[in-house]
C-alpha positions as CSV (number, residue, x, y, z in Angstrom):
1,M,5.3,-3.1,-111.3
2,S,6.9,0.3,-111.1
3,T,5.0,3.6,-110.6
4,I,6.5,4.9,-113.8
5,V,5.0,2.0,-115.7
6,N,1.6,2.8,-114.1
7,Y,1.9,6.5,-115.1
8,L,2.8,5.6,-118.7
9,K,-0.2,3.3,-118.9
10,Q,-2.5,6.2,-118.0
11,S,-1.0,8.5,-120.7
12,D,-2.9,8.7,-124.0
13,I,0.3,8.6,-126.1
14,F,1.1,5.1,-124.8
15,Y,-2.4,3.8,-125.6
16,Q,-2.3,0.1,-126.8
17,F,1.3,-0.4,-125.9
18,T,2.2,-3.9,-124.8
19,P,3.5,-4.4,-121.3
20,T,7.0,-5.0,-122.7
21,Q,6.8,-1.8,-124.8
22,I,5.7,0.2,-121.7
23,E,8.6,-1.2,-119.7
24,M,11.1,-0.3,-122.4
25,V,9.8,3.3,-122.4
26,S,9.8,3.4,-118.6
27,N,13.5,2.7,-118.6
28,L,14.1,6.0,-120.5
29,C,12.2,8.1,-118.0
30,R,13.3,10.2,-115.1
31,E,11.0,12.0,-112.8
32,V,11.3,15.7,-111.9
33,V,9.4,17.8,-109.5
34,F,8.5,21.5,-110.0
35,Q,7.0,23.9,-107.6
36,A,4.1,26.3,-108.3
37,G,5.2,29.0,-110.7
38,E,8.4,27.3,-111.7
39,I,9.2,27.2,-115.4
40,V,9.6,23.8,-117.1
41,F,10.9,25.4,-120.3
42,K,10.9,28.7,-122.0
43,E,9.4,29.7,-125.3
44,N,12.2,29.7,-128.0
45,S,14.4,27.4,-126.1
46,S,15.8,24.2,-127.7
47,S,13.5,21.2,-127.8
48,Q,14.9,17.9,-126.6
49,E,12.3,16.2,-124.3
50,L,8.8,14.9,-124.1
51,Y,7.0,15.4,-120.8
52,I,4.2,13.4,-119.1
53,I,2.3,14.9,-116.2
54,T,2.1,12.4,-113.3
55,Q,0.8,14.8,-110.6
56,G,-0.3,18.5,-110.6
57,E,-1.0,20.8,-113.5
58,V,1.1,22.6,-116.2
59,E,0.1,25.8,-118.0
60,I,1.2,26.3,-121.6
61,L,2.1,29.9,-122.1
62,I,2.8,32.2,-125.1
63,N,4.4,35.6,-125.1
64,P,2.6,37.9,-127.6
65,A,5.5,40.3,-127.6
66,L,7.7,37.6,-129.3
67,V,5.5,37.9,-132.4
68,G,5.5,41.7,-132.5
69,A,2.6,42.7,-130.4
70,P,2.3,46.5,-130.3
71,D,3.7,48.2,-127.2
72,K,0.2,49.3,-126.0
73,N,-0.7,45.6,-125.9
74,K,2.4,44.4,-124.2
75,Q,1.3,41.7,-121.9
76,A,2.9,39.1,-119.8
77,E,2.7,35.6,-121.0
78,S,-0.8,34.3,-121.5
79,A,-1.9,30.8,-120.7
80,I,-3.4,29.0,-123.7
81,A,-3.9,25.6,-122.1
82,T,-3.8,23.9,-118.7
83,L,-2.7,20.2,-118.8
84,R,-3.3,17.6,-116.1
85,R,-2.3,14.1,-115.0
86,G,-1.7,11.7,-117.9
87,Q,-1.4,14.5,-120.5
88,S,1.8,15.0,-122.5
89,F,3.5,18.1,-123.8
90,G,6.7,18.9,-125.7
91,E,5.8,16.2,-128.3
92,V,6.8,18.4,-131.2
93,A,10.4,17.8,-130.0
94,L,10.0,14.2,-131.3
95,V,9.4,15.5,-134.8
96,D,12.0,18.2,-135.0
97,E,14.6,19.7,-132.7
98,G,13.5,23.3,-133.4
99,L,12.7,25.9,-130.9
100,R,9.8,25.6,-128.4
101,S,6.7,27.5,-129.6
102,A,5.5,28.1,-126.0
103,S,6.6,28.1,-122.4
104,A,5.5,25.6,-119.8
105,R,5.0,26.4,-116.1
106,A,4.0,24.3,-113.1
107,V,0.7,25.5,-111.6
108,Q,0.6,23.5,-108.4
109,K,3.1,22.7,-105.6
110,D,5.0,19.4,-106.2
111,T,4.0,19.0,-109.9
112,R,5.6,15.8,-111.0
113,L,6.7,15.1,-114.6
114,L,8.2,12.2,-116.4
115,V,10.9,13.5,-118.7
116,I,11.7,11.3,-121.8
117,P,14.8,12.3,-123.8
118,R,14.1,12.7,-127.5
119,D,17.3,10.9,-128.7
120,K,16.7,7.8,-126.6
121,L,13.0,7.6,-127.5
122,I,13.7,8.0,-131.2
123,M,16.4,5.2,-131.0
124,L,13.8,3.0,-129.3
125,C,11.3,3.7,-132.1
126,E,13.9,2.9,-134.7
127,T,14.9,-0.4,-133.0
128,Y,11.3,-1.5,-132.5
129,P,9.3,-0.3,-135.5
130,Q,5.9,-1.5,-134.0
131,L,6.5,0.6,-130.9
132,G,7.6,3.5,-133.1
133,Y,4.5,3.2,-135.3
134,R,2.1,3.0,-132.3
135,L,3.8,6.0,-130.6
136,M,3.7,8.2,-133.7
137,Y,0.1,7.2,-134.4
138,N,-0.9,8.1,-130.9
139,L,1.1,11.4,-131.1
140,A,-0.6,12.3,-134.4
141,A,-4.0,11.6,-132.8
142,D,-3.1,13.8,-129.7
143,L,-1.8,16.6,-131.9
144,T,-4.9,16.4,-134.1
145,M,-7.1,16.9,-131.1
146,K,-5.0,19.9,-129.9
147,I,-5.1,21.5,-133.4
148,R,-8.9,21.0,-133.5
149,N,-9.4,22.6,-130.1
150,T,-7.1,25.5,-131.1
151,D,-9.1,25.9,-134.3
152,L,-12.4,26.1,-132.3
153,R,-10.9,28.7,-129.9
154,I,-9.7,30.8,-132.8
155,R,-13.2,30.6,-134.4
156,D,-14.8,31.6,-131.1
157,Q,-12.5,34.6,-130.8
158,L,-13.0,35.7,-134.4
159,L,-16.8,35.4,-134.1
160,Y,-16.9,37.2,-130.8
161,K,-14.7,40.0,-132.0
162,T,-16.8,40.3,-135.2
163,Q,-19.9,40.6,-133.1
164,E,-18.3,43.2,-130.8
165,D,-17.1,45.3,-133.8
166,K,-20.7,45.4,-135.1
167,K,-22.0,47.0,-131.9
């Protein structure tokens, strides 16, 4: 059994895939290695791949200046999440081919990622509807969790800021 198959089995977005389905997805993957601080992709770049972390960590970064942050608040990119082995990112590329809403940067030396091209994965989903259904269901569950976590962080920030303003 290939190491790529083992990595895919450990990823939440391939939960409940059959061995045959995992093997088909593994045939689409290529492994890439990034060094600490190296950019995987930039915010506002085109969106064509899904990534699975097999080793190391990846930070998801946003640049406040891209949404019109005032000059006095000009900041470098801010990390909004740190992802680890088995986690995926870039999944919105499967839904649309729009621009990336954040950047991704390797945190550790020899961060290894599986890269899955959108067009090939979509073709696989269309050819094998059960595989496509399971993948989209798992992606929806993953994105729901990320949205809920973001919502909680926003609530915390708003409540904290409101309490600070009262002082």
